[in-house]
C-alpha positions in Angstrom: -64.7 63.7 25.1 -66.5 61.3 23.1 -65.3 62.6 19.6 -61.4 62.5 20.9 -62.0 59.0 21.7 -63.4 58.2 18.6 -60.2 60.0 17.1 -57.8 58.4 19.1 -59.2 54.9 18.4 -59.2 55.4 14.8 -55.7 56.7 14.9 -54.3 53.8 16.6 -56.3 51.3 14.4 -54.9 53.4 11.4 -51.3 53.2 12.7 -51.5 49.3 13.3 -52.9 48.7 9.8 -50.2 50.7 8.3 -47.6 49.3 10.7 -48.7 45.9 9.2 -48.8 46.9 5.9 -45.4 48.3 6.0 -43.9 45.0 7.5 -45.4 42.9 5.0 -44.1 45.2 2.1 -40.6 44.6 3.8 -41.1 41.0 4.1 -42.0 40.8 0.3 -39.0 43.4 -0.6 -36.7 41.0 1.5 -38.0 37.9 0.1 -37.6 39.0 -3.3 -33.8 40.4 -2.7 -32.9 36.9 -1.5 -34.2 35.0 -4.7 -32.4 37.4 -6.8 -29.3 36.8 -4.6 -29.4 32.9 -5.1 -29.4 33.1 -9.0 -27.2 35.8 -9.2 -23.5 34.8 -10.6 -20.6 36.7 -10.6 -17.5 36.7 -12.8 -15.6 34.5 -10.0 -18.3 32.1 -10.1 -18.2 31.5 -13.8 -14.3 31.0 -13.7 -14.7 28.5 -11.2 -17.3 26.6 -13.2 -15.2 26.8 -16.0 -12.4 25.1 -13.9 -14.6 22.4 -12.8 -15.8 21.4 -16.3 -12.4 21.4 -17.5 -11.1 19.3 -15.0 -14.0 16.8 -15.6 -13.2 17.1 -19.5 -9.6 16.4 -18.6 -10.6 13.5 -16.4 -12.9 11.4 -19.1 -10.1 12.1 -21.5 -7.7 10.3 -19.6 -10.1 7.5 -18.2 -12.0 7.2 -21.6 -11.1 4.7 -24.2 -11.5 4.9 -28.0 -10.3 1.4 -28.3 -12.9 -1.0 -28.3 -11.0 -4.2 -27.6 -7.3 -5.1 -26.5 -5.2 -8.3 -26.4 -1.9 -9.0 -25.0 0.4 -12.2 -25.0 3.2 -12.4 -22.6 6.5 -14.7 -21.8 8.8 -14.5 -19.0 11.4 -16.3 -17.6 13.9 -16.3 -14.8 15.8 -18.2 -11.7 13.4 -18.6 -9.0 14.4 -19.6 -5.6 11.9 -22.0 -3.7 12.1 -22.7 0.2 10.0 -25.0 2.5 10.2 -24.8 6.4 10.4 -28.5 5.9 13.7 -28.3 4.4 17.0 -26.2 5.0 18.1 -25.7 1.7 16.6 -23.2 -1.1 16.0 -24.9 -4.3 17.0 -22.5 -7.3 15.2 -23.4 -10.4 14.5 -22.1 -14.3 11.1 -20.7 -14.4 8.8 -20.1 -17.0 5.6 -17.8 -17.5 3.2 -17.6 -20.3 -0.2 -15.9 -20.3 -2.8 -14.0 -22.6 -5.5 -11.5 -22.0 -8.3 -10.0 -23.8 -10.1 -6.7 -23.1 -13.4 -5.3 -24.3 -13.1 -1.8 -23.0 -12.5 -2.2 -19.4 -13.7 -5.8 -18.8 -11.0 -8.4 -19.5 -10.4 -12.1 -19.3 -6.9 -13.5 -18.7 -5.3 -17.0 -18.4 -2.0 -18.4 -18.0 0.5 -20.8 -16.8 3.6 -20.8 -14.3 6.0 -23.4 -14.3 8.7 -23.8 -11.6 9.9 -27.7 -12.0 10.5 -29.6 -9.3 8.5 -27.4 -6.9 5.2 -26.6 -8.1 3.4 -26.0 -11.5 0.2 -24.0 -11.8 -2.3 -22.3 -14.2 -5.1 -19.7 -13.6 -7.9 -17.8 -15.2 -9.3 -14.7 -14.1 -11.4 -11.8 -14.8 -10.3 -8.3 -14.8 -12.1 -4.9 -14.7 -10.2 -1.6 -15.2 -11.5 1.1 -12.3 -8.9 3.8 -13.5 -7.1 4.2 -17.0 -8.2 3.8 -20.6 -6.5 0.4 -21.4 -4.4 -2.3 -20.1 -1.3 -0.5 -21.8 -1.8 3.0 -20.0 -1.6 4.2 -16.5 -4.5 2.0 -14.8 -5.8 0.5 -11.6 -7.5 -3.2 -12.0 -9.1 -5.3 -9.7 -9.3 -9.1 -10.6 -11.0 -12.2 -9.4 -9.9 -15.8 -10.6 -9.3 -19.3 -9.8 -5.6 -21.0 -9.8 -4.8 -24.4 -10.6 -2.2 -25.7 -8.0 0.0 -28.8 -8.8 2.2 -30.1 -6.0 3.9 -32.8 -4.2 1.3 -32.7 -1.6 -1.8 -32.7 -4.0 -3.7 -30.6 -6.4 -5.4 -27.4 -5.3 -8.2 -24.9 -6.9 -8.3 -21.9 -4.5 -9.9 -19.1 -5.8 -8.4 -15.4 -5.3 -8.8 -11.6 -5.5 -6.2 -9.1 -6.6 -5.4 -5.7 -7.6 -2.8 -4.5 -10.1 -1.6 -1.0 -11.5 0.7 0.6 -14.0 2.2 4.2 -13.8 4.0 5.9 -16.5 6.8 8.0 -15.5 7.8 9.0 -19.0 5.8 8.2 -22.4 7.5 4.9 -22.7 8.6 4.1 -19.2 7.0 3.2 -16.4 6.5 1.1 -13.1 3.8 -1.7 -12.3 2.6 -3.7 -9.3 0.2 -7.0 -8.5 -1.1 -8.5 -5.5 -3.0 -11.7 -5.0 -4.6 -13.0 -2.2 -5.7 -17.0 -2.0 -8.4 -18.6 -0.5 -8.0 -22.2 1.0 -8.4 -25.7 -0.6 -8.3 -29.1 0.1 -7.2 -32.3 -1.6 -7.0 -35.9 -0.4 -6.7 -34.9 3.4 -4.4 -32.4 2.6 -4.9 -28.8 2.5 -3.9 -25.3 1.0 -4.3 -22.9 3.8 -3.9 -19.7 2.4 -1.6 -17.7 0.3 -0.4 -14.5 -1.2 1.6 -13.2 -4.2 2.9 -9.9 -4.9 4.9 -8.9 -7.9 6.5 -5.3 -9.0 8.9 -3.9 -11.2 9.8 -2.0 -14.2 8.8 -1.6 -18.0 10.0 -0.3 -21.3 7.7 0.4 -23.9 8.7 0.2 -27.8 5.5 0.7 -29.6 3.3 -2.6 -29.3 6.3 -4.5 -27.6 6.4 -4.2 -23.8 10.0 -5.2 -22.2 9.7 -5.8 -18.4 11.7 -6.9 -15.4 9.7 -7.6 -12.2 10.5 -9.0 -8.8 8.2 -12.0 -7.9 7.5 -13.5 -4.2 4.9 -16.0 -3.1 3.9 -17.4 0.2 1.9 -20.4 0.6 0.6 -22.1 3.6 -0.1 -25.9 3.7 -1.5 -28.3 6.0 -0.5 -32.2 5.2 -1.2 -35.4 7.7 2.5 -36.2 7.3 4.1 -33.0 8.3 1.4 -30.5 9.6 1.0 -26.8 8.8 4.3 -25.4 6.8 4.9 -22.5 4.7 6.5 -22.8 1.2 7.9 -19.5 -0.4 9.2 -18.8 -3.9 10.8 -15.2 -4.8 13.1 -14.1 -7.6 13.3 -12.1 -10.9 11.1 -12.6 -14.1 12.4 -10.9 -17.4 10.2 -11.1 -20.7 7.7 -9.2 -22.7 4.4 -8.5 -23.9 2.8 -7.8 -27.4 0.0 -5.8 -27.3 -2.6 -5.5 -30.2 
């Protein structure tokens, strides 16, 4: 009987040790298979990676510029209509705009003047940053921050503003453009420029370094004066002109 018990316990212990050993071996095998699976690649994985790399190369080609600097001059004119909520009739005047910009890679500075005789004259300077696109004369999206010097019959104001603009080529020589500005408030001699917004959109035609453009322009400004209280002033119309790129 004693021999039988000894043999039984010996067999049980041996079975337990063997089971634990087999379980340990199984865990090692499973872990090793998972490690192999994690680093294994297939033809489908290689093709997908190749496609991603091609898309990245294409994006970099579209948005990387080989041009160190860029410069443009612009002159435009047109008949713009101006209206104030204080008056019942529109004022239609010949207007002019001149501006220039210089870019170093994606960073630029720009300045210009707008003349709307008998209504308001203004000048501006701003910083430009090209977020997408290889240059100002390409499909691009830009952000702007600047200051405007506004001379009106209600005083001289100097609001700051932020803006966005973009151009999109539909054909290698033809495209569309859009610009938006949002002006902050400013005060002068008891009168105030409360706020303002400006939009401009249209089309352009590139002939080498010359860009011919026609855009529809509209601007709304809100003033608050001691004599008249709060009122709006609106200007709208078509600009026609050109830009020279260097």
